[in-house]
C-alpha positions in Angstrom: 10.8 -30.2 -36.4 11.7 -28.3 -33.2 9.7 -25.5 -32.0 11.1 -22.6 -29.9 9.4 -19.8 -28.1 9.9 -16.3 -29.5 12.1 -14.0 -27.6 9.1 -12.0 -26.3 8.4 -14.9 -23.9 11.7 -14.9 -22.2 11.3 -14.6 -18.5 13.9 -12.4 -16.9 15.7 -13.4 -13.7 13.9 -12.4 -10.5 15.3 -9.2 -9.0 16.6 -10.6 -5.7 19.3 -7.9 -5.6 16.7 -5.1 -5.9 14.7 -6.6 -3.0 17.7 -6.8 -0.8 19.0 -3.3 -1.6 15.6 -1.7 -1.2 15.1 -3.4 2.1 18.5 -2.2 3.4 18.0 1.3 2.2 14.5 1.3 3.6 15.8 0.4 7.0 18.4 3.2 6.8 15.8 5.7 5.8 13.6 4.5 8.6 16.4 5.0 11.1 17.0 8.5 9.8 13.2 9.2 10.1 13.2 8.0 13.7 16.2 10.2 14.6 14.7 13.2 12.9 11.3 12.7 14.6 12.9 12.3 18.0 15.0 15.4 17.4 12.0 17.4 16.4 10.0 16.4 19.5 13.0 17.0 21.8 13.5 20.5 20.3 9.8 21.2 20.9 9.8 19.9 24.5 12.9 21.9 25.4 11.4 25.0 23.6 14.4 25.4 21.4 12.3 25.4 18.3 9.6 28.1 17.6 8.0 25.8 14.9 4.8 24.2 16.2 5.0 20.4 16.7 2.0 20.0 14.5 3.8 21.4 11.5 5.4 18.3 10.2 6.2 19.6 6.7 10.0 20.0 7.2 12.8 18.8 5.0 14.3 16.7 7.9 11.1 14.7 8.1 9.8 14.6 4.5 13.1 13.5 3.0 13.5 10.3 5.1 9.8 9.6 4.7 10.0 9.9 1.0 13.0 7.6 1.1 11.0 5.0 3.0 8.2 5.3 0.5 10.5 4.9 -2.5 12.3 1.9 -1.0 9.0 0.3 -0.1 7.8 0.8 -3.6 10.9 -0.8 -5.1 10.8 -3.6 -2.5 7.2 -4.4 -3.0 7.3 -4.2 -6.8 10.4 -6.3 -7.0 9.0 -8.9 -4.6 5.9 -9.2 -6.6 7.9 -9.8 -9.8 9.7 -12.7 -8.0 6.3 -14.4 -7.8 5.8 -14.4 -11.6 3.8 -11.1 -11.7 4.8 -8.9 -14.7 6.9 -5.9 -14.0 4.2 -3.5 -15.1 1.5 -5.1 -12.9 3.8 -5.6 -9.9 5.0 -2.0 -9.8 1.5 -0.6 -10.5 0.1 -2.6 -7.6 3.1 -1.5 -5.4 2.5 2.2 -6.4 -1.1 2.1 -5.3 -0.4 0.2 -2.0 2.6 2.4 -1.0 1.0 5.8 -2.0 -2.2 5.1 -0.2 -0.3 3.8 2.9 2.0 6.8 2.8 -0.9 9.3 2.7 -2.6 7.5 5.6 0.6 7.3 7.7 1.5 11.0 7.1 -2.0 12.2 8.0 -2.1 10.1 11.1 1.3 11.4 12.2 0.2 15.0 11.7 -2.9 14.3 13.8 -0.9 12.6 16.5 1.6 15.5 16.6 -1.2 18.1 16.9 -2.8 16.0 19.7 0.6 15.8 21.5 1.0 19.6 21.1 -2.4 20.5 22.5 -2.7 18.0 25.3 0.8 16.8 26.1 1.7 13.2 26.6 -1.4 12.6 28.7 -3.5 13.1 25.5 -1.8 10.0 24.0 -3.1 7.5 26.6 -4.8 4.5 25.1 -8.0 5.1 26.9 -8.4 8.6 25.4 -8.1 7.3 21.9 -11.0 4.9 22.0 
C-alpha cells in the first residue's frame, strides 16, 4: 500500500521572480527618491522654494519612499519564503522589519533636514554629531 501526502502539504515553488522584480523596482524607486531629494535641497539652496527644508512631507518624496518600502517588503517576504518559511510568517516578519525601519529612516531624515536648515552644511560635520 502506497501512502501519499495530502494536497495541503504541497510546497509551492520559491518566488525567485518576485525577489528579482522587487529588487529591480526597489532600485528604481531608490533612484527616484535620490533625484527628488537632491532637487528639493537644490531648490532650497537656490531659494526657489518657499517650503522649509525640514518639511519633508511632500508627494515627490513620500511616493518614492513608499515605493522603496513596498518593494523592500515584497523582497524580504519573498526571500524568506525561499528559505522554507511559510508565506504568512515570512511576510509578517517582513512587515514588522520594513515598517519599523521605514519609521526610523523617515524620522532621521526629517531631523537631518531640520539640522541642515538651521545650521547649514557645517552642522552636518561628523564631530558635531557625536
